[in-house]
Structure formats: C-alpha cells, structure tokens
C-alpha positions in Angstrom: 0.0 0.0 0.0 1.1 3.5 -0.7 0.0 6.6 1.3 -0.7 9.7 -0.8 -1.3 13.4 -0.3 -3.0 15.7 -2.8 -2.4 19.3 -3.4 -2.8 21.9 -0.7 -5.8 24.1 -1.3 -7.1 27.3 0.2 -10.7 26.8 1.1 -11.4 30.3 2.5 -13.4 31.0 5.5 -16.7 29.9 3.9 -15.6 26.2 3.8 -18.6 25.3 5.8 -17.0 23.1 8.4 -19.4 20.3 9.4 -19.5 17.1 11.5 -18.7 16.1 15.0 -15.4 18.1 15.0 -16.6 21.2 13.1 -15.7 23.8 15.6 -12.2 22.4 16.2 -11.7 22.2 12.4 -12.7 25.8 12.0 -10.3 26.9 14.7 -7.5 24.8 13.2 -8.3 26.1 9.7 -8.2 29.6 10.8 -4.7 29.2 12.2 -3.5 27.8 8.9 -5.3 30.2 6.5 -8.0 27.6 5.8 -5.6 25.6 3.8 -6.1 21.8 3.7 -5.2 18.7 1.7 -6.0 15.0 2.0 -3.9 12.0 3.1 -5.2 8.7 1.8 -4.1 5.2 0.7 -4.5 3.3 -2.5 -5.9 0.1 -1.0 -8.9 -0.8 1.1 -6.8 -1.8 4.1 -5.9 1.4 5.9 -3.3 0.0 8.4 -0.3 1.8 6.9 -2.4 5.0 6.5 -3.3 5.0 10.2 0.2 4.2 11.2 1.5 7.1 9.4 -1.2 9.3 10.9 -0.2 8.2 14.4 3.4 8.9 13.6 2.7 12.6 12.8 0.2 13.1 15.7 -3.1 12.6 14.0 -5.9 11.0 16.0 -7.8 8.0 14.6 -11.1 9.8 15.3 -10.1 12.4 12.7 -10.2 9.8 9.9 -13.1 10.7 7.6 -14.4 7.6 5.6 -11.3 7.3 3.4 -8.9 10.1 4.3 -7.4 12.4 6.8 -7.6 16.2 6.3 -4.2 17.9 6.7 -3.0 21.4 7.3 0.2 22.6 5.8 2.4 21.6 8.8 1.1 18.0 8.9 1.3 17.7 5.1 5.0 18.5 5.3 5.5 15.9 8.1 3.7 13.1 6.2 5.7 13.9 3.0 8.9 13.7 5.0 7.7 10.4 6.5 7.2 8.9 3.0 3.8 9.9 1.7 3.7 10.5 -2.1 2.4 13.8 -3.5 -0.1 13.4 -6.3 -1.7 15.7 -8.8 -5.4 16.4 -8.6 -6.1 14.2 -11.5 -4.1 11.2 -10.1 -5.8 11.6 -6.7 -9.2 11.7 -8.3 -8.4 8.6 -10.3 -7.5 6.6 -7.2 -10.6 7.7 -5.4 -12.8 6.9 -8.4 -11.3 3.4 -8.6 -11.9 2.9 -4.8 -15.4 4.1 -4.9 -16.2 1.8 -8.0 -14.7 -1.1 -6.1 -16.8 -0.4 -3.0 -19.9 -0.3 -5.1 -19.1 -3.7 -6.7 -18.6 -5.2 -3.2 -22.0 -3.8 -2.1 -23.6 -5.4 -5.2 -22.3 -8.8 -4.0 
C-alpha cells in the first residue's frame, strides 16, 4: 500500500465546516489560512495510513471515511515520512477506482 497526499488548497473562511469536530476544524483552519489537503491510501486496508497518521500526531477519530484532512504543517510531516504527492487528476483517479470497487462489493 502507498500513502498519498493531494495538493494543498485554500478553502477560505466559507468552507462550511461540518460534522462532529466542526468547531475544532474551523479553529485549526483559521490558524492555517483555511488551507487543507487529504492523506489517503491506494488500497482498502488502511493500516499503513493509520500508522503514518499516528506517527505525525493525528488522532484516529479524525479519519473521515477514506482520508485524513491535513493542514500545511502536517502535510510537510507526512511527506517527510514517506507519503507520495499526487496531482489532482491522479488523486481523483485513485478515489474513483476505490469508490467503484466499493460499489461492486456492495452489489455482491
């Protein structure tokens, strides 16, 4: 399995944080100019992904379905720890394949 990060994006203050940790995400986002990216893996098993997340100080509860959201400082740490940077197109293709595979599993 390989762990990836996509491009860092500026979401602006209108990002519309939601979910259980929305208020914390809004505070963290504000400290980092509302710039985020995603860390994800290329296979269904997420053991390596979660291990790298632990290594850089991310909590397991911050995992969102198939990825972790990263601010610039965490992005730099995961790249230094071996995550591979991907273009938007390459990241989208991996996620497209994963979602197609998940649909096939659901169909039985």
